[in-house]
C-alpha positions in Angstrom: -0.3 56.3 -15.2 1.1 52.9 -16.3 3.0 51.9 -19.4 2.2 48.7 -20.9 3.7 46.2 -23.2 2.4 42.8 -24.4 2.0 40.4 -21.7 2.3 43.0 -18.8 2.8 46.3 -17.1 6.5 48.2 -18.1 6.2 50.7 -15.3 4.0 50.5 -12.2 1.8 53.5 -11.2 2.6 55.0 -8.0 -0.8 54.0 -6.5 -0.2 50.2 -7.1 3.5 50.5 -5.7 1.7 51.9 -2.4 -0.8 49.1 -2.4 2.1 46.6 -2.8 4.0 48.2 0.0 1.1 48.1 2.4 0.3 44.3 1.4 4.2 43.5 2.0 3.5 45.0 5.4 0.6 42.7 6.3 -2.4 44.9 5.5 -5.4 43.2 3.9 -6.2 44.5 0.6 -9.7 45.4 -0.7 -10.9 43.7 -3.8 -10.4 47.1 -5.6 -6.9 47.3 -4.7 -6.3 43.9 -5.9 -7.7 44.8 -9.3 -5.5 47.9 -9.1 -2.2 45.7 -8.6 -3.4 43.3 -11.1 -3.8 45.8 -13.8 -1.4 48.5 -12.9 1.7 46.9 -11.0 4.8 45.5 -12.8 4.6 41.8 -13.0 8.0 41.5 -11.1 6.9 43.7 -8.4 3.8 41.8 -7.8 5.8 38.6 -7.7 8.3 40.0 -5.3 5.6 41.2 -3.0 3.9 37.7 -3.2 7.3 35.9 -2.5 7.9 38.2 0.8 4.5 37.3 1.8 5.1 33.5 1.0 8.5 33.6 3.0 6.8 35.1 5.9 4.1 32.4 5.9 6.5 29.7 5.3 9.9 30.6 6.7 11.1 27.0 6.8 12.5 27.0 3.2 10.6 24.1 2.0 8.2 23.2 -0.6 5.9 20.5 -0.3 3.9 18.0 -2.5 1.7 15.1 -2.1 1.9 11.6 -3.9 -1.7 11.0 -5.3 -3.8 9.7 -8.1 -6.9 11.2 -9.9 -9.3 8.4 -10.7 -12.1 9.4 -13.0 -14.7 6.9 -12.3 -16.7 7.9 -15.4 -16.6 10.4 -18.3 -20.3 10.4 -18.5 -21.6 13.8 -17.6 -25.0 15.6 -18.2 -23.5 18.9 -17.3 -21.6 19.1 -20.8 -19.8 22.2 -20.0 -18.6 24.1 -23.1 -15.0 24.3 -21.8 -14.6 20.5 -21.1 -13.1 18.0 -23.4 -13.5 15.0 -21.2 -17.1 14.4 -21.0 -19.3 12.0 -22.9 -23.0 11.1 -23.3 -24.3 8.0 -21.9 -24.6 6.5 -25.6 -21.2 7.4 -26.9 -18.9 4.6 -28.2 -16.1 5.7 -25.6 -18.4 6.5 -22.6 -17.3 4.3 -19.7 -17.7 3.8 -15.9 -14.9 2.1 -14.3 -15.6 -1.2 -12.4 -15.0 -1.5 -8.6 -12.1 -3.7 -9.3 -10.3 -1.3 -11.9 -10.7 1.5 -9.2 -9.1 -0.9 -6.4 -6.3 -1.9 -8.8 -5.5 1.8 -9.5 -5.4 2.4 -5.7 -3.2 -0.5 -5.1 -0.8 0.9 -7.6 -0.8 4.2 -5.8 -0.2 2.8 -2.5 2.7 0.6 -3.8 4.4 4.0 -5.2 4.1 5.6 -1.8 0.8 7.5 -2.5 -1.4 8.9 0.4 -4.0 10.5 -1.5 -6.7 9.3 -3.9 -8.8 12.0 -5.7 -12.1 10.4 -7.3 -14.0 12.6 -9.6 -15.9 12.0 -12.6 -19.0 13.4 -14.3 -22.6 13.8 -13.4 -23.8 10.3 -14.3 -27.6 10.2 -14.4 -27.5 6.6 -12.9 -24.7 6.4 -10.3 -26.3 7.3 -7.0 -25.2 8.0 -3.6 -25.1 4.0 -2.8 -22.5 3.7 -5.6 -20.2 6.0 -3.7 -20.9 4.7 -0.2 -20.1 1.3 -1.3 -16.9 2.4 -3.1 -15.5 4.7 -0.2 -16.2 1.9 2.5 -14.2 -0.7 0.4 -11.3 1.9 0.0 -11.5 2.5 3.7 -11.5 -1.3 4.6 -8.6 -2.1 2.1 -6.2 1.0 2.2 -4.9 3.7 4.3 -5.3 6.3 1.7 -6.9 9.7 2.3 -10.2 10.1 0.2 -10.1 13.6 -1.3 -13.1 13.1 -3.6 -16.3 14.5 -5.3 -16.5 18.1 -6.2 -19.4 20.5 -5.2 -21.1 20.0 -8.5 -21.1 16.1 -7.9 -22.4 16.5 -4.5 -25.3 18.6 -5.4 -26.0 16.0 -8.4 -26.3 13.4 -5.8 -28.5 15.4 -3.6 -30.8 15.8 -6.5 -30.9 12.4 -7.8 -31.6 11.1 -4.1 -34.2 13.9 -3.1 -31.7 14.6 0.1 -30.2 17.8 1.3 -26.5 18.6 0.5 -25.8 18.2 4.2 -27.5 14.7 4.4 -25.4 13.4 1.3 -22.1 15.0 2.8 -22.9 13.2 6.2 -23.4 10.0 4.5 -20.4 10.2 2.4 -18.4 11.1 5.4 -19.7 8.2 7.3 -18.8 5.9 4.4 -15.3 7.3 4.4 -14.8 10.7 2.6 -12.3 12.8 4.2 -12.3 16.0 2.2 -13.5 17.7 -0.8 -11.6 18.9 -3.9 -12.3 22.4 -5.4 -13.3 21.2 -8.8 -16.2 22.9 -10.5 -15.5 26.4 -9.2 -14.1 27.6 -12.7 -14.9 31.3 -12.0 -17.3 32.0 -9.0 -19.2 34.7 -11.0 -22.5 33.6 -12.6 -22.1 35.8 -15.7 -19.1 33.4 -16.5 -20.8 30.3 -15.5 -23.9 31.1 -17.6 -21.4 31.3 -20.6 -18.9 28.3 -20.0 -21.0 26.1 -18.0 -24.8 27.0 -18.0 -25.9 23.6 -16.7 -23.6 23.5 -13.9 -24.4 24.7 -10.3 -24.1 28.5 -9.8 -21.5 30.4 -7.7 -23.4 30.5 -4.5 -24.4 26.8 -4.6 -20.7 25.8 -5.1 -19.8 27.9 -2.0 -22.8 26.5 0.0 -21.6 22.9 -0.6 -18.1 23.8 0.8 -19.6 25.6 3.8 -21.7 22.6 4.6 -18.9 20.3 4.2 -16.6 22.5 6.7 -19.6 22.5 9.2 -19.8 18.8 9.5 -16.0 18.4 10.0 -14.5 18.0 6.4 -12.1 20.3 4.9 -11.4 21.1 1.2 -9.4 23.0 -1.4 -10.4 25.9 -3.5 -9.6 26.3 -7.2 -10.0 28.7 -10.0 -10.0 28.0 -13.8 -9.3 31.4 -15.5 -8.6 32.5 -19.0 -11.8 31.5 -20.8 -14.3 34.6 -20.9 -13.5 36.1 -17.4 -12.1 39.7 -16.7 -9.5 40.7 -14.2 -12.3 41.9 -11.9 -14.2 38.7 -12.0 -11.0 36.8 -11.2 -10.6 39.0 -8.1 -14.4 38.5 -7.3 -13.7 34.7 -7.3 -10.9 35.2 -4.8 -13.1 37.6 -2.7 -15.9 35.1 -2.4 -13.2 32.5 -1.3 -11.7 34.8 1.2 -15.2 35.6 2.7 -16.0 32.0 3.2 -12.5 31.1 4.6 -13.0 34.0 7.1 -16.3 32.3 8.4 -15.1 28.8 8.3 -11.3 28.4 7.9 -12.1 25.2 5.8 -9.8 25.8 2.8 -6.3 24.3 3.1 -5.1 25.6 -0.2 -5.9 27.8 -3.2 -5.0 26.3 -6.7 -5.4 28.7 -9.7 -4.9 27.2 -13.2 -5.5 28.4 -16.9 -8.3 27.4 -19.2 -7.2 24.8 -21.6 -8.8 25.4 -25.0 -8.1 22.1 -26.8 -10.9 19.7 -28.3 -13.8 21.4 -26.6 -16.8 23.6 -27.9 -15.6 26.8 -26.4 -12.4 27.2 -28.1 -10.2 30.3 -27.7 -6.7 30.6 -26.6 -4.7 29.7 -23.5 -3.8 32.6 -21.2 -0.1 33.5 -21.5 2.6 32.3 -18.6 2.7 35.9 -17.7 -1.0 36.1 -16.9 -0.6 32.9 -14.9 2.2 34.2 -12.6 0.3 37.4 -12.3 -2.9 35.6 -10.9 -0.9 33.4 -8.8 0.8 36.3 -7.3 -2.3 38.4 -6.8 -3.9 35.3 -5.1 -0.9 35.0 -2.6 -1.1 38.6 -1.8 -5.0 39.0 -1.5 -5.8 35.7 0.2 -4.3 36.3 3.5 -6.2 33.8 5.2 -5.2 30.7 3.1 -2.0 29.3 4.1 -1.2 27.2 1.1 -0.9 28.2 -2.6 -0.3 25.5 -5.0 1.7 25.7 -8.3 0.0 23.9 -11.3 2.6 22.0 -13.2 -0.4 20.1 -14.8 -1.4 23.0 -17.1 1.9 24.9 -17.1 4.7 22.4 -16.9 7.3 21.8 -14.3 9.6 24.8 -15.5 6.8 27.3 -15.0 5.7 25.5 -12.0 9.2 26.0 -10.6 9.2 29.8 -11.4 5.8 29.9 -9.7 7.6 29.3 -6.3 9.1 32.7 -6.9 5.5 34.2 -7.4 3.9 33.1 -4.1 3.4 29.3 -4.3 4.7 27.2 -1.4 3.3 23.8 -2.7 3.9 21.9 -5.9 0.7 19.8 -5.8 0.3 16.3 -6.5 2.5 13.9 -8.5 -0.6 12.5 -10.0 0.0 9.2 -11.2 -3.1 9.7 -13.3 -4.8 12.6 -14.6 -7.5 12.6 -17.7 -9.6 15.6 -17.8 -6.9 18.2 -18.4 -5.1 15.9 -20.6 -8.3 15.6 -23.0 -8.1 19.3 -23.6 -4.7 19.1 -24.8 -2.3 19.8 -21.8 0.3 16.7 -21.9 2.5 17.5 -19.1 3.9 14.6 -17.2 6.2 15.0 -14.2 7.8 12.4 -12.1 8.4 12.6 -8.5 12.2 13.0 -9.2 11.4 15.7 -11.5 9.5 17.6 -8.9 12.4 17.1 -6.4 14.8 18.4 -8.8 12.6 21.4 -9.6 12.1 22.2 -6.0 15.8 21.9 -5.2 16.8 23.9 -8.2 14.6 26.8 -7.0 16.4 26.9 -3.7 14.0 25.0 -1.5 14.0 21.6 0.3 11.3 19.1 -1.0 9.1 17.6 1.4 6.3 15.0 0.8 3.1 15.8 2.8 -0.3 14.5 3.5 -3.6 16.0 2.2 -3.8 18.0 5.3 -0.2 19.4 5.0 1.6 17.2 7.6 5.2 16.4 6.5 5.8 12.7 6.3 9.2 12.8 4.6 12.1 15.3 4.0 14.3 14.8 0.8 
């Protein structure tokens, strides 16, 4: 039997300890076992095991980050998710679509700052078709050498529906225009019970996975994300990870897993933000359970630099992006801003060597 206190388990149960020992020894855990350690193991024990696995996968003593920029080309979105504070309707006074020049100017600033990755995401705009993105990506490719890591699975499905094309055909055309990889946005929790509550108009869990599988099959790669802490249970968080792991076994297309917490400000869903101990527990369980995904990212965007630094002791090996610009999480009340020097300091103070990487985790500079 486990003893509990606010924010965590005070004393692990013997069964949970045995599961952690097996995981530390390199055994793959079942979903039921992941739920067991999630609920019954002490936070520090879960973190210690995740740290051991992290060090086994990344013995070099480095922590990576990418210099990037999130450009939200529009805030108009017909999905209108209840958890989102960023979207607007087309007729709203503050609805916008960035001009081509505005987007190019932002990328020019990114390149001048040493950036290598541009993440272009927005809403499901009813009148921005596939041609808009083909033109945009071709111009980016012609003018800049940045990696185009853009358009989440819901945006890809939206384009397929607008154009009357298959998802695979849309992805092929986007790839031909310059798309390099897909971010994992729109995953939230890959359990339809949760999605029906927080994002009833968005694609379902299998559709999200099918977009990623199609992308991997035509030579793109992507990241997997998880937004937790709204109406989801521990079992549903593990189920999300199980579905990601299953696709990764089949495809090998995910380069990283990035969990972050639901931000409850300024939206229709409301509620409270998950506590830091919950974030660290999810992060550590993900490192233990996702034995086929090499990289786990800390989320300083939702947690701040200090917690991001602590996350390096709970299984994370990557600090994510510098994000010269980020608007979606900020709209929901998270106002963390971290400069590149702050990232370098946080990594060094945690005992690691900071390295700048590309989107596909090639090291381009060691600090």
